[in-house]
C-alpha positions, 0 to 999 in steps of 0.5 A, spaced: 500 500 500 502 506 498 502 512 502 496 516 505 493 520 500 488 523 504 492 528 508 487 534 510 483 533 516 476 536 518 474 537 525 466 537 526 463 539 533 456 535 534 451 534 540 450 527 543 444 526 539 447 528 533 452 523 534 447 518 536 444 519 529 450 519 525 452 512 529 445 509 527 445 511 520 452 508 520 449 502 523 443 501 518 448 502 512 453 496 516 458 501 516 463 502 522 468 507 519 466 514 521 471 517 515 468 512 510 461 514 512 462 521 512 466 521 505 460 517 502 455 521 505 458 527 502 460 524 495 453 520 494 448 525 497 447 531 492 446 537 496 439 540 493 436 547 495 428 547 494 425 553 492 418 553 496 416 560 493 412 556 487 409 552 493 406 558 496 404 561 489 400 554 488 397 554 495 395 561 493 391 559 487 388 553 490 385 558 496 383 562 490 379 556 487 376 555 494 373 562 494 370 561 487 367 554 489 364 557 495 361 563 491 358 558 486 356 554 492 352 560 495 349 561 488 347 554 488 344 554 495 340 560 493 337 557 486 337 550 489 340 547 483 346 543 487 346 538 492 349 540 499 353 534 499 356 536 492 358 542 496 361 539 502 365 534 498 368 540 494 370 543 500 373 537 503 377 536 497 379 543 497 381 542 505 385 535 503 389 539 498 390 545 502 393 540 508 397 536 503 400 542 501 402 544 508 405 538 509 409 538 503 411 545 504 413 543 511 417 537 509 421 541 504 422 546 509 425 541 513 429 538 508 432 545 506 434 546 513 437 539 513 433 536 519 431 530 515 
């Protein structure tokens, strides 16, 4: 074996919890060498910055759609040309979309911060 070609050293301070998380991830991968694990993590995992602005815009548009549905529902209630169940179903679907978007945005925010 030739001489060491890695001559640079990095020092990183972590909390006990972070250290345990690192050790658990190493164990999951069947690795026991911290240096190899860190090099693999840095070289294999791409760093991604996610732009959440488009999700905000999407959420805004979905809210506008919800408002339009509510206006339609009010007219339909006055004219009795649509069933209450249909209105409730539309509202439920909009709420589901909104909740899903919020969950997705929260997950992407955590990913951006490196919390996942």
